[in-house]
PDBQT receptor file of N, H, CA, C and O in Angstrom, charges set to zero:
ATOM      1  N   PHE A   1       9.698  -5.356  -5.907  1.00  0.00    +0.000 N 
ATOM      2  CA  PHE A   1       8.639  -5.675  -6.877  1.00  0.00    +0.000 C 
ATOM      3  C   PHE A   1       9.097  -5.123  -8.233  1.00  0.00    +0.000 C 
ATOM      4  O   PHE A   1       8.900  -5.781  -9.254  1.00  0.00    +0.000 OA
ATOM      5  N   ALA A   2       9.693  -3.954  -8.264  1.00  0.00    +0.000 N 
ATOM      6  H   ALA A   2       9.853  -3.419  -7.434  1.00  0.00    +0.000 HD
ATOM      7  CA  ALA A   2       9.985  -3.425  -9.608  1.00  0.00    +0.000 C 
ATOM      8  C   ALA A   2      11.089  -4.253 -10.303  1.00  0.00    +0.000 C 
ATOM      9  O   ALA A   2      10.956  -4.483 -11.505  1.00  0.00    +0.000 OA
ATOM     10  N   CYS A   3      12.079  -4.679  -9.692  1.00  0.00    +0.000 N 
ATOM     11  H   CYS A   3      12.187  -4.492  -8.715  1.00  0.00    +0.000 HD
ATOM     12  CA  CYS A   3      13.211  -5.429 -10.219  1.00  0.00    +0.000 C 
ATOM     13  C   CYS A   3      12.755  -6.819 -10.617  1.00  0.00    +0.000 C 
ATOM     14  O   CYS A   3      13.259  -7.358 -11.603  1.00  0.00    +0.000 OA
ATOM     15  N   LYS A   4      11.802  -7.437  -9.876  1.00  0.00    +0.000 N 
ATOM     16  H   LYS A   4      11.393  -7.000  -9.076  1.00  0.00    +0.000 HD
ATOM     17  CA  LYS A   4      11.432  -8.712 -10.095  1.00  0.00    +0.000 C 
ATOM     18  C   LYS A   4      10.498  -8.847 -11.252  1.00  0.00    +0.000 C 
ATOM     19  O   LYS A   4      10.442  -9.886 -11.909  1.00  0.00    +0.000 OA
ATOM     20  N   ASN A   5       9.719  -7.731 -11.519  1.00  0.00    +0.000 N 
ATOM     21  H   ASN A   5       9.764  -6.886 -10.985  1.00  0.00    +0.000 HD
ATOM     22  CA  ASN A   5       8.614  -7.828 -12.538  1.00  0.00    +0.000 C 
ATOM     23  C   ASN A   5       8.877  -7.031 -13.770  1.00  0.00    +0.000 C 
ATOM     24  O   ASN A   5       8.150  -7.206 -14.747  1.00  0.00    +0.000 OA
ATOM     25  N   TYR A   6       9.866  -6.161 -13.808  1.00  0.00    +0.000 N 
ATOM     26  H   TYR A   6      10.457  -6.019 -13.014  1.00  0.00    +0.000 HD
ATOM     27  CA  TYR A   6      10.149  -5.356 -14.959  1.00  0.00    +0.000 C 
ATOM     28  C   TYR A   6      11.635  -5.316 -15.181  1.00  0.00    +0.000 C 
ATOM     29  O   TYR A   6      12.422  -5.256 -14.236  1.00  0.00    +0.000 OA
ATOM     30  N   THR A   7      12.029  -5.352 -16.495  1.00  0.00    +0.000 N 
ATOM     31  H   THR A   7      11.389  -5.401 -17.262  1.00  0.00    +0.000 HD
ATOM     32  CA  THR A   7      13.429  -5.247 -16.850  1.00  0.00    +0.000 C 
ATOM     33  C   THR A   7      13.942  -3.866 -16.746  1.00  0.00    +0.000 C 
ATOM     34  O   THR A   7      13.152  -2.922 -16.748  1.00  0.00    +0.000 OA
ATOM     35  N   ARG A   8      15.266  -3.685 -16.652  1.00  0.00    +0.000 N 
ATOM     36  H   ARG A   8      15.908  -4.451 -16.651  1.00  0.00    +0.000 HD
ATOM     37  CA  ARG A   8      15.783  -2.377 -16.608  1.00  0.00    +0.000 C 
ATOM     38  C   ARG A   8      15.495  -1.681 -17.940  1.00  0.00    +0.000 C 
ATOM     39  O   ARG A   8      15.192  -0.489 -17.956  1.00  0.00    +0.000 OA
ATOM     40  N   ALA A   9      15.582  -2.375 -19.007  1.00  0.00    +0.000 N 
ATOM     41  H   ALA A   9      15.829  -3.344 -18.995  1.00  0.00    +0.000 HD
ATOM     42  CA  ALA A   9      15.395  -1.847 -20.394  1.00  0.00    +0.000 C 
ATOM     43  C   ALA A   9      13.883  -1.226 -20.466  1.00  0.00    +0.000 C 
ATOM     44  O   ALA A   9      13.653  -0.155 -21.028  1.00  0.00    +0.000 OA
ATOM     45  N   TYR A  10      12.937  -1.976 -19.868  1.00  0.00    +0.000 N 
ATOM     46  H   TYR A  10      13.124  -2.846 -19.411  1.00  0.00    +0.000 HD
ATOM     47  CA  TYR A  10      11.562  -1.588 -20.070  1.00  0.00    +0.000 C 
ATOM     48  C   TYR A  10      11.337  -0.255 -19.139  1.00  0.00    +0.000 C 
ATOM     49  O   TYR A  10      10.636   0.690 -19.503  1.00  0.00    +0.000 OA
ATOM     50  N   ILE A  11      11.989  -0.310 -17.963  1.00  0.00    +0.000 N 
ATOM     51  H   ILE A  11      12.558  -1.077 -17.667  1.00  0.00    +0.000 HD
ATOM     52  CA  ILE A  11      11.818   0.879 -17.045  1.00  0.00    +0.000 C 
ATOM     53  C   ILE A  11      12.494   2.030 -17.711  1.00  0.00    +0.000 C 
ATOM     54  O   ILE A  11      11.963   3.138 -17.640  1.00  0.00    +0.000 OA
ATOM     55  N   ARG A  12      13.595   1.870 -18.340  1.00  0.00    +0.000 N 
ATOM     56  H   ARG A  12      14.027   0.970 -18.398  1.00  0.00    +0.000 HD
ATOM     57  CA  ARG A  12      14.284   2.942 -19.043  1.00  0.00    +0.000 C 
ATOM     58  C   ARG A  12      13.399   3.468 -20.211  1.00  0.00    +0.000 C 
ATOM     59  O   ARG A  12      13.260   4.673 -20.419  1.00  0.00    +0.000 OA
ATOM     60  N   HIS A  13      12.837   2.545 -20.926  1.00  0.00    +0.000 N 
ATOM     61  H   HIS A  13      12.949   1.566 -20.757  1.00  0.00    +0.000 HD
ATOM     62  CA  HIS A  13      11.824   2.976 -21.933  1.00  0.00    +0.000 C 
ATOM     63  C   HIS A  13      10.722   3.803 -21.419  1.00  0.00    +0.000 C 
ATOM     64  O   HIS A  13      10.375   4.813 -22.031  1.00  0.00    +0.000 OA
ATOM     65  N   LEU A  14      10.132   3.418 -20.290  1.00  0.00    +0.000 N 
ATOM     66  H   LEU A  14      10.414   2.598 -19.792  1.00  0.00    +0.000 HD
ATOM     67  CA  LEU A  14       9.019   4.067 -19.699  1.00  0.00    +0.000 C 
ATOM     68  C   LEU A  14       9.486   5.572 -19.351  1.00  0.00    +0.000 C 
ATOM     69  O   LEU A  14       8.805   6.556 -19.642  1.00  0.00    +0.000 OA
ATOM     70  N   ILE A  15      10.708   5.628 -18.705  1.00  0.00    +0.000 N 
ATOM     71  H   ILE A  15      11.261   4.830 -18.469  1.00  0.00    +0.000 HD
ATOM     72  CA  ILE A  15      11.172   6.972 -18.354  1.00  0.00    +0.000 C 
ATOM     73  C   ILE A  15      11.464   7.799 -19.513  1.00  0.00    +0.000 C 
ATOM     74  O   ILE A  15      11.141   8.986 -19.492  1.00  0.00    +0.000 OA
ATOM     75  N   ASN A  16      12.057   7.278 -20.547  1.00  0.00    +0.000 N 
ATOM     76  H   ASN A  16      12.319   6.314 -20.565  1.00  0.00    +0.000 HD
ATOM     77  CA  ASN A  16      12.427   8.040 -21.740  1.00  0.00    +0.000 C 
ATOM     78  C   ASN A  16      11.128   8.456 -22.490  1.00  0.00    +0.000 C 
ATOM     79  O   ASN A  16      11.121   9.499 -23.145  1.00  0.00    +0.000 OA
ATOM     80  N   SER A  17      10.118   7.726 -22.413  1.00  0.00    +0.000 N 
ATOM     81  H   SER A  17      10.124   6.879 -21.881  1.00  0.00    +0.000 HD
ATOM     82  CA  SER A  17       8.845   8.052 -23.107  1.00  0.00    +0.000 C 
ATOM     83  C   SER A  17       7.914   8.910 -22.262  1.00  0.00    +0.000 C 
ATOM     84  O   SER A  17       6.807   9.230 -22.697  1.00  0.00    +0.000 OA
ATOM     85  N   GLY A  18       8.350   9.292 -21.050  1.00  0.00    +0.000 N 
ATOM     86  H   GLY A  18       9.249   9.032 -20.697  1.00  0.00    +0.000 HD
ATOM     87  CA  GLY A  18       7.508  10.128 -20.185  1.00  0.00    +0.000 C 
ATOM     88  C   GLY A  18       6.349   9.457 -19.505  1.00  0.00    +0.000 C 
ATOM     89  O   GLY A  18       5.409  10.103 -19.044  1.00  0.00    +0.000 OA
ATOM     90  N   GLU A  19       6.437   8.099 -19.448  1.00  0.00    +0.000 N 
ATOM     91  H   GLU A  19       7.201   7.573 -19.822  1.00  0.00    +0.000 HD
ATOM     92  CA  GLU A  19       5.321   7.377 -18.768  1.00  0.00    +0.000 C 
ATOM     93  C   GLU A  19       5.440   7.520 -17.246  1.00  0.00    +0.000 C 
ATOM     94  O   GLU A  19       6.555   7.375 -16.744  1.00  0.00    +0.000 OA
ATOM     95  N   ILE A  20       4.432   7.781 -16.512  1.00  0.00    +0.000 N 
ATOM     96  H   ILE A  20       3.527   7.899 -16.920  1.00  0.00    +0.000 HD
ATOM     97  CA  ILE A  20       4.509   7.921 -15.041  1.00  0.00    +0.000 C 
ATOM     98  C   ILE A  20       4.844   6.644 -14.456  1.00  0.00    +0.000 C 
ATOM     99  O   ILE A  20       5.496   6.647 -13.412  1.00  0.00    +0.000 OA
ATOM    100  N   LEU A  21       4.469   5.480 -15.017  1.00  0.00    +0.000 N 
ATOM    101  H   LEU A  21       3.939   5.477 -15.866  1.00  0.00    +0.000 HD
ATOM    102  CA  LEU A  21       4.781   4.108 -14.419  1.00  0.00    +0.000 C 
ATOM    103  C   LEU A  21       6.297   4.023 -14.225  1.00  0.00    +0.000 C 
ATOM    104  O   LEU A  21       6.740   3.477 -13.215  1.00  0.00    +0.000 OA
ATOM    105  N   GLY A  22       7.133   4.556 -15.181  1.00  0.00    +0.000 N 
ATOM    106  H   GLY A  22       6.773   4.999 -16.002  1.00  0.00    +0.000 HD
ATOM    107  CA  GLY A  22       8.592   4.432 -15.047  1.00  0.00    +0.000 C 
ATOM    108  C   GLY A  22       9.073   5.181 -13.723  1.00  0.00    +0.000 C 
ATOM    109  O   GLY A  22       9.899   4.635 -12.992  1.00  0.00    +0.000 OA
ATOM    110  N   ILE A  23       8.569   6.384 -13.435  1.00  0.00    +0.000 N 
ATOM    111  H   ILE A  23       7.898   6.828 -14.029  1.00  0.00    +0.000 HD
ATOM    112  CA  ILE A  23       8.913   7.061 -12.272  1.00  0.00    +0.000 C 
ATOM    113  C   ILE A  23       8.475   6.336 -10.984  1.00  0.00    +0.000 C 
ATOM    114  O   ILE A  23       9.162   6.310  -9.963  1.00  0.00    +0.000 OA
ATOM    115  N   ARG A  24       7.321   5.775 -11.116  1.00  0.00    +0.000 N 
ATOM    116  H   ARG A  24       6.762   5.796 -11.945  1.00  0.00    +0.000 HD
ATOM    117  CA  ARG A  24       6.774   5.050  -9.925  1.00  0.00    +0.000 C 
ATOM    118  C   ARG A  24       7.571   3.864  -9.636  1.00  0.00    +0.000 C 
ATOM    119  O   ARG A  24       7.829   3.587  -8.465  1.00  0.00    +0.000 OA
ATOM    120  N   LEU A  25       8.023   3.068 -10.694  1.00  0.00    +0.000 N 
ATOM    121  H   LEU A  25       7.813   3.292 -11.646  1.00  0.00    +0.000 HD
ATOM    122  CA  LEU A  25       8.757   1.862 -10.450  1.00  0.00    +0.000 C 
ATOM    123  C   LEU A  25      10.198   2.239  -9.977  1.00  0.00    +0.000 C 
ATOM    124  O   LEU A  25      10.780   1.530  -9.157  1.00  0.00    +0.000 OA
ATOM    125  N   VAL A  26      10.750   3.332 -10.487  1.00  0.00    +0.000 N 
ATOM    126  H   VAL A  26      10.277   3.908 -11.153  1.00  0.00    +0.000 HD
ATOM    127  CA  VAL A  26      12.070   3.690  -9.931  1.00  0.00    +0.000 C 
ATOM    128  C   VAL A  26      11.978   4.145  -8.509  1.00  0.00    +0.000 C 
ATOM    129  O   VAL A  26      12.922   3.938  -7.747  1.00  0.00    +0.000 OA
ATOM    130  N   SER A  27      10.871   4.763  -8.105  1.00  0.00    +0.000 N 
ATOM    131  H   SER A  27      10.104   4.931  -8.724  1.00  0.00    +0.000 HD
ATOM    132  CA  SER A  27      10.703   5.203  -6.681  1.00  0.00    +0.000 C 
ATOM    133  C   SER A  27      10.478   3.989  -5.815  1.00  0.00    +0.000 C 
ATOM    134  O   SER A  27      10.968   3.935  -4.687  1.00  0.00    +0.000 OA
ATOM    135  N   VAL A  28       9.736   3.001  -6.325  1.00  0.00    +0.000 N 
ATOM    136  H   VAL A  28       9.337   3.045  -7.241  1.00  0.00    +0.000 HD
ATOM    137  CA  VAL A  28       9.551   1.765  -5.510  1.00  0.00    +0.000 C 
ATOM    138  C   VAL A  28      10.899   1.080  -5.351  1.00  0.00    +0.000 C 
ATOM    139  O   VAL A  28      11.169   0.571  -4.263  1.00  0.00    +0.000 OA
ATOM    140  N   HIS A  29      11.746   1.032  -6.339  1.00  0.00    +0.000 N 
ATOM    141  H   HIS A  29      11.526   1.445  -7.222  1.00  0.00    +0.000 HD
ATOM    142  CA  HIS A  29      13.051   0.458  -6.223  1.00  0.00    +0.000 C 
ATOM    143  C   HIS A  29      13.988   1.217  -5.245  1.00  0.00    +0.000 C 
ATOM    144  O   HIS A  29      14.698   0.607  -4.446  1.00  0.00    +0.000 OA
ATOM    145  N   ASN A  30      13.963   2.546  -5.336  1.00  0.00    +0.000 N 
ATOM    146  H   ASN A  30      13.386   3.042  -5.986  1.00  0.00    +0.000 HD
ATOM    147  CA  ASN A  30      14.756   3.352  -4.461  1.00  0.00    +0.000 C 
ATOM    148  C   ASN A  30      14.342   3.250  -2.942  1.00  0.00    +0.000 C 
ATOM    149  O   ASN A  30      15.180   3.280  -2.040  1.00  0.00    +0.000 OA
ATOM    150  N   ILE A  31      13.052   3.132  -2.738  1.00  0.00    +0.000 N 
ATOM    151  H   ILE A  31      12.372   3.107  -3.471  1.00  0.00    +0.000 HD
ATOM    152  CA  ILE A  31      12.611   3.014  -1.313  1.00  0.00    +0.000 C 
ATOM    153  C   ILE A  31      13.059   1.686  -0.817  1.00  0.00    +0.000 C 
ATOM    154  O   ILE A  31      13.610   1.587   0.280  1.00  0.00    +0.000 OA
ATOM    155  N   TYR A  32      12.836   0.630  -1.610  1.00  0.00    +0.000 N 
ATOM    156  H   TYR A  32      12.389   0.710  -2.501  1.00  0.00    +0.000 HD
ATOM    157  CA  TYR A  32      13.342  -0.756  -1.239  1.00  0.00    +0.000 C 
ATOM    158  C   TYR A  32      14.817  -0.655  -0.898  1.00  0.00    +0.000 C 
ATOM    159  O   TYR A  32      15.265  -1.085   0.165  1.00  0.00    +0.000 OA
ATOM    160  N   PHE A  33      15.565  -0.071  -1.840  1.00  0.00    +0.000 N 
ATOM    161  H   PHE A  33      15.201   0.278  -2.704  1.00  0.00    +0.000 HD
ATOM    162  CA  PHE A  33      17.099  -0.099  -1.680  1.00  0.00    +0.000 C 
ATOM    163  C   PHE A  33      17.414   0.598  -0.356  1.00  0.00    +0.000 C 
ATOM    164  O   PHE A  33      18.140   0.019   0.452  1.00  0.00    +0.000 OA
ATOM    165  N   TYR A  34      16.902   1.829  -0.080  1.00  0.00    +0.000 N 
ATOM    166  H   TYR A  34      16.312   2.300  -0.737  1.00  0.00    +0.000 HD
ATOM    167  CA  TYR A  34      17.205   2.527   1.125  1.00  0.00    +0.000 C 
ATOM    168  C   TYR A  34      16.762   1.847   2.367  1.00  0.00    +0.000 C 
ATOM    169  O   TYR A  34      17.495   1.844   3.356  1.00  0.00    +0.000 OA
ATOM    170  N   ASN A  35      15.583   1.262   2.368  1.00  0.00    +0.000 N 
ATOM    171  H   ASN A  35      14.988   1.265   1.564  1.00  0.00    +0.000 HD
ATOM    172  CA  ASN A  35      14.940   0.587   3.491  1.00  0.00    +0.000 C 
ATOM    173  C   ASN A  35      15.924  -0.606   3.836  1.00  0.00    +0.000 C 
ATOM    174  O   ASN A  35      16.260  -0.832   4.999  1.00  0.00    +0.000 OA
ATOM    175  N   ASN A  36      16.361  -1.346   2.772  1.00  0.00    +0.000 N 
ATOM    176  H   ASN A  36      16.087  -1.162   1.828  1.00  0.00    +0.000 HD
ATOM    177  CA  ASN A  36      17.226  -2.500   2.923  1.00  0.00    +0.000 C 
ATOM    178  C   ASN A  36      18.565  -1.997   3.474  1.00  0.00    +0.000 C 
ATOM    179  O   ASN A  36      19.109  -2.645   4.368  1.00  0.00    +0.000 OA
ATOM    180  N   GLN A  37      19.106  -0.927   3.016  1.00  0.00    +0.000 N 
ATOM    181  H   GLN A  37      18.664  -0.400   2.290  1.00  0.00    +0.000 HD
ATOM    182  CA  GLN A  37      20.352  -0.379   3.605  1.00  0.00    +0.000 C 
ATOM    183  C   GLN A  37      20.171  -0.044   5.023  1.00  0.00    +0.000 C 
ATOM    184  O   GLN A  37      21.068  -0.351   5.809  1.00  0.00    +0.000 OA
ATOM    185  N   MET A  38      19.077   0.572   5.453  1.00  0.00    +0.000 N 
ATOM    186  H   MET A  38      18.349   0.822   4.815  1.00  0.00    +0.000 HD
ATOM    187  CA  MET A  38      18.964   0.987   6.827  1.00  0.00    +0.000 C 
ATOM    188  C   MET A  38      18.899  -0.248   7.700  1.00  0.00    +0.000 C 
ATOM    189  O   MET A  38      19.435  -0.244   8.809  1.00  0.00    +0.000 OA
ATOM    190  N   GLN A  39      18.276  -1.274   7.245  1.00  0.00    +0.000 N 
ATOM    191  H   GLN A  39      17.841  -1.278   6.345  1.00  0.00    +0.000 HD
ATOM    192  CA  GLN A  39      18.200  -2.554   8.054  1.00  0.00    +0.000 C 
ATOM    193  C   GLN A  39      19.597  -3.129   8.184  1.00  0.00    +0.000 C 
ATOM    194  O   GLN A  39      19.977  -3.581   9.265  1.00  0.00    +0.000 OA
ATOM    195  N   ASN A  40      20.368  -3.123   7.110  1.00  0.00    +0.000 N 
ATOM    196  H   ASN A  40      20.059  -2.755   6.232  1.00  0.00    +0.000 HD
ATOM    197  CA  ASN A  40      21.784  -3.568   7.245  1.00  0.00    +0.000 C 
ATOM    198  C   ASN A  40      22.638  -2.819   8.106  1.00  0.00    +0.000 C 
ATOM    199  O   ASN A  40      23.598  -3.340   8.674  1.00  0.00    +0.000 OA
ATOM    200  N   MET A  41      22.303  -1.512   8.237  1.00  0.00    +0.000 N 
ATOM    201  H   MET A  41      21.523  -1.088   7.776  1.00  0.00    +0.000 HD
ATOM    202  CA  MET A  41      23.180  -0.658   9.015  1.00  0.00    +0.000 C 
ATOM    203  C   MET A  41      22.975  -0.739  10.529  1.00  0.00    +0.000 C 
ATOM    204  O   MET A  41      23.874  -0.420  11.307  1.00  0.00    +0.000 OA
ATOM    205  N   ARG A  42      21.797  -1.164  10.926  1.00  0.00    +0.000 N 
ATOM    206  H   ARG A  42      21.066  -1.423  10.294  1.00  0.00    +0.000 HD
ATOM    207  CA  ARG A  42      21.439  -1.125  12.320  1.00  0.00    +0.000 C 
ATOM    208  C   ARG A  42      22.416  -1.914  13.226  1.00  0.00    +0.000 C 
ATOM    209  O   ARG A  42      22.806  -1.433  14.290  1.00  0.00    +0.000 OA
ATOM    210  N   GLN A  43      22.805  -3.135  12.788  1.00  0.00    +0.000 N 
ATOM    211  H   GLN A  43      22.488  -3.527  11.924  1.00  0.00    +0.000 HD
ATOM    212  CA  GLN A  43      23.648  -3.942  13.642  1.00  0.00    +0.000 C 
ATOM    213  C   GLN A  43      25.078  -3.374  13.703  1.00  0.00    +0.000 C 
ATOM    214  O   GLN A  43      25.634  -3.352  14.801  1.00  0.00    +0.000 OA
ATOM    215  N   PRO A  44      25.702  -2.925  12.642  1.00  0.00    +0.000 N 
ATOM    216  CA  PRO A  44      27.035  -2.222  12.831  1.00  0.00    +0.000 C 
ATOM    217  C   PRO A  44      26.976  -1.040  13.631  1.00  0.00    +0.000 C 
ATOM    218  O   PRO A  44      27.935  -0.743  14.343  1.00  0.00    +0.000 OA
ATOM    219  N   ILE A  45      25.911  -0.313  13.582  1.00  0.00    +0.000 N 
ATOM    220  H   ILE A  45      25.132  -0.555  13.003  1.00  0.00    +0.000 HD
ATOM    221  CA  ILE A  45      25.781   0.936  14.405  1.00  0.00    +0.000 C 
ATOM    222  C   ILE A  45      25.716   0.497  15.891  1.00  0.00    +0.000 C 
ATOM    223  O   ILE A  45      26.397   1.078  16.736  1.00  0.00    +0.000 OA
ATOM    224  N   SER A  46      24.948  -0.464  16.183  1.00  0.00    +0.000 N 
ATOM    225  H   SER A  46      24.395  -0.936  15.497  1.00  0.00    +0.000 HD
ATOM    226  CA  SER A  46      24.844  -0.891  17.654  1.00  0.00    +0.000 C 
ATOM    227  C   SER A  46      26.033  -1.545  18.146  1.00  0.00    +0.000 C 
ATOM    228  O   SER A  46      26.267  -1.504  19.354  1.00  0.00    +0.000 OA
ATOM    229  N   LYS A  47      26.863  -2.182  17.303  1.00  0.00    +0.000 N 
ATOM    230  H   LYS A  47      26.673  -2.215  16.322  1.00  0.00    +0.000 HD
ATOM    231  CA  LYS A  47      28.136  -2.770  17.651  1.00  0.00    +0.000 C 
ATOM    232  C   LYS A  47      29.267  -1.824  17.531  1.00  0.00    +0.000 C 
ATOM    233  O   LYS A  47      30.413  -2.228  17.725  1.00  0.00    +0.000 OA
ATOM    234  N   ASP A  48      29.023  -0.598  17.227  1.00  0.00    +0.000 N 
ATOM    235  H   ASP A  48      28.091  -0.270  17.070  1.00  0.00    +0.000 HD
ATOM    236  CA  ASP A  48      30.109   0.389  17.054  1.00  0.00    +0.000 C 
ATOM    237  C   ASP A  48      31.135   0.065  15.955  1.00  0.00    +0.000 C 
ATOM    238  O   ASP A  48      32.309   0.419  16.067  1.00  0.00    +0.000 OA
ATOM    239  N   SER A  49      30.682  -0.600  14.911  1.00  0.00    +0.000 N 
ATOM    240  H   SER A  49      29.728  -0.888  14.820  1.00  0.00    +0.000 HD
ATOM    241  CA  SER A  49      31.542  -1.001  13.866  1.00  0.00    +0.000 C 
ATOM    242  C   SER A  49      31.082  -0.428  12.412  1.00  0.00    +0.000 C 
ATOM    243  O   SER A  49      31.319  -0.992  11.344  1.00  0.00    +0.000 OA
ATOM    244  N   PHE A  50      30.440   0.693  12.560  1.00  0.00    +0.000 N 
ATOM    245  H   PHE A  50      30.247   1.151  13.427  1.00  0.00    +0.000 HD
ATOM    246  CA  PHE A  50      29.840   1.268  11.251  1.00  0.00    +0.000 C 
ATOM    247  C   PHE A  50      30.954   1.604  10.307  1.00  0.00    +0.000 C 
ATOM    248  O   PHE A  50      30.765   1.365   9.114  1.00  0.00    +0.000 OA
ATOM    249  N   SER A  51      32.077   2.123  10.686  1.00  0.00    +0.000 N 
ATOM    250  H   SER A  51      32.230   2.317  11.655  1.00  0.00    +0.000 HD
ATOM    251  CA  SER A  51      33.060   2.509   9.723  1.00  0.00    +0.000 C 
ATOM    252  C   SER A  51      33.556   1.401   8.926  1.00  0.00    +0.000 C 
ATOM    253  O   SER A  51      33.854   1.581   7.745  1.00  0.00    +0.000 OA
ATOM    254  N   GLU A  52      33.674   0.174   9.532  1.00  0.00    +0.000 N 
ATOM    255  H   GLU A  52      33.431   0.028  10.491  1.00  0.00    +0.000 HD
ATOM    256  CA  GLU A  52      34.063  -1.012   8.791  1.00  0.00    +0.000 C 
ATOM    257  C   GLU A  52      32.993  -1.421   7.733  1.00  0.00    +0.000 C 
ATOM    258  O   GLU A  52      33.295  -1.779   6.595  1.00  0.00    +0.000 OA
ATOM    259  N   PHE A  53      31.689  -1.336   8.215  1.00  0.00    +0.000 N 
ATOM    260  H   PHE A  53      31.443  -1.045   9.139  1.00  0.00    +0.000 HD
ATOM    261  CA  PHE A  53      30.571  -1.601   7.367  1.00  0.00    +0.000 C 
ATOM    262  C   PHE A  53      30.592  -0.621   6.185  1.00  0.00    +0.000 C 
ATOM    263  O   PHE A  53      30.395  -1.048   5.047  1.00  0.00    +0.000 OA
ATOM    264  N   LYS A  54      30.828   0.703   6.422  1.00  0.00    +0.000 N 
ATOM    265  H   LYS A  54      30.988   1.050   7.347  1.00  0.00    +0.000 HD
ATOM    266  CA  LYS A  54      30.884   1.660   5.401  1.00  0.00    +0.000 C 
ATOM    267  C   LYS A  54      31.877   1.325   4.384  1.00  0.00    +0.000 C 
ATOM    268  O   LYS A  54      31.607   1.361   3.184  1.00  0.00    +0.000 OA
ATOM    269  N   LYS A  55      33.112   0.975   4.881  1.00  0.00    +0.000 N 
ATOM    270  H   LYS A  55      33.332   0.946   5.856  1.00  0.00    +0.000 HD
ATOM    271  CA  LYS A  55      34.239   0.780   4.043  1.00  0.00    +0.000 C 
ATOM    272  C   LYS A  55      33.917  -0.521   3.064  1.00  0.00    +0.000 C 
ATOM    273  O   LYS A  55      34.173  -0.479   1.861  1.00  0.00    +0.000 OA
ATOM    274  N   GLU A  56      33.384  -1.571   3.644  1.00  0.00    +0.000 N 
ATOM    275  H   GLU A  56      33.176  -1.605   4.622  1.00  0.00    +0.000 HD
ATOM    276  CA  GLU A  56      32.962  -2.716   2.869  1.00  0.00    +0.000 C 
ATOM    277  C   GLU A  56      31.888  -2.424   1.846  1.00  0.00    +0.000 C 
ATOM    278  O   GLU A  56      31.902  -2.906   0.713  1.00  0.00    +0.000 OA
ATOM    279  N   PHE A  57      30.965  -1.616   2.302  1.00  0.00    +0.000 N 
ATOM    280  H   PHE A  57      30.954  -1.224   3.222  1.00  0.00    +0.000 HD
ATOM    281  CA  PHE A  57      29.872  -1.384   1.430  1.00  0.00    +0.000 C 
ATOM    282  C   PHE A  57      30.329  -0.538   0.253  1.00  0.00    +0.000 C 
ATOM    283  O   PHE A  57      29.908  -0.781  -0.878  1.00  0.00    +0.000 OA
ATOM    284  N   LEU A  58      31.182   0.450   0.495  1.00  0.00    +0.000 N 
ATOM    285  H   LEU A  58      31.524   0.648   1.413  1.00  0.00    +0.000 HD
ATOM    286  CA  LEU A  58      31.639   1.275  -0.537  1.00  0.00    +0.000 C 
ATOM    287  C   LEU A  58      32.504   0.554  -1.538  1.00  0.00    +0.000 C 
ATOM    288  O   LEU A  58      32.437   0.832  -2.735  1.00  0.00    +0.000 OA
ATOM    289  N   ALA A  59      33.335  -0.389  -1.052  1.00  0.00    +0.000 N 
ATOM    290  H   ALA A  59      33.390  -0.614  -0.079  1.00  0.00    +0.000 HD
ATOM    291  CA  ALA A  59      34.141  -1.151  -1.947  1.00  0.00    +0.000 C 
ATOM    292  C   ALA A  59      33.275  -2.069  -2.836  1.00  0.00    +0.000 C 
ATOM    293  O   ALA A  59      33.570  -2.244  -4.018  1.00  0.00    +0.000 OA
ATOM    294  N   LYS A  60      32.222  -2.643  -2.271  1.00  0.00    +0.000 N 
ATOM    295  H   LYS A  60      31.982  -2.501  -1.311  1.00  0.00    +0.000 HD
ATOM    296  CA  LYS A  60      31.321  -3.441  -3.063  1.00  0.00    +0.000 C 
ATOM    297  C   LYS A  60      30.505  -2.575  -4.039  1.00  0.00    +0.000 C 
ATOM    298  O   LYS A  60      30.373  -2.899  -5.219  1.00  0.00    +0.000 OA
ATOM    299  N   TYR A  61      29.998  -1.538  -3.545  1.00  0.00    +0.000 N 
ATOM    300  H   TYR A  61      30.106  -1.275  -2.586  1.00  0.00    +0.000 HD
ATOM    301  CA  TYR A  61      29.033  -0.668  -4.329  1.00  0.00    +0.000 C 
ATOM    302  C   TYR A  61      29.819   0.121  -5.479  1.00  0.00    +0.000 C 
ATOM    303  O   TYR A  61      29.315   0.313  -6.586  1.00  0.00    +0.000 OA
ATOM    304  N   LEU A  62      30.977   0.519  -5.154  1.00  0.00    +0.000 N 
ATOM    305  H   LEU A  62      31.386   0.363  -4.255  1.00  0.00    +0.000 HD
ATOM    306  CA  LEU A  62      31.755   1.321  -6.132  1.00  0.00    +0.000 C 
ATOM    307  C   LEU A  62      32.631   0.419  -6.974  1.00  0.00    +0.000 C 
ATOM    308  O   LEU A  62      33.204   0.903  -7.950  1.00  0.00    +0.000 OA
ATOM    309  N   GLY A  63      32.779  -0.890  -6.660  1.00  0.00    +0.000 N 
ATOM    310  H   GLY A  63      32.313  -1.284  -5.867  1.00  0.00    +0.000 HD
ATOM    311  CA  GLY A  63      33.645  -1.772  -7.328  1.00  0.00    +0.000 C 
ATOM    312  C   GLY A  63      35.123  -1.549  -7.101  1.00  0.00    +0.000 C 
ATOM    313  O   GLY A  63      35.913  -1.790  -8.014  1.00  0.00    +0.000 OA
ATOM    314  N   LYS A  64      35.528  -1.107  -5.945  1.00  0.00    +0.000 N 
ATOM    315  H   LYS A  64      34.886  -0.912  -5.204  1.00  0.00    +0.000 HD
ATOM    316  CA  LYS A  64      36.885  -0.889  -5.683  1.00  0.00    +0.000 C 
ATOM    317  C   LYS A  64      37.483  -2.009  -4.694  1.00  0.00    +0.000 C 
ATOM    318  O   LYS A  64      38.666  -1.969  -4.358  1.00  0.00    +0.000 OA
TER     319      LYS A  64
């Protein structure tokens, strides 16, 4: 919701100006991100291939 309806610049502005909406939007984004990550991790964990998943994720996430 946060990423689809608000720009990063606007959210940054809200946070810098002390608006509570900025903190709420960042929280919504973080909860969505972590929930999505947990869903993506379930299958590699059950197939005992989490280390490969972790390696691929970190390469993509950290840009390496």
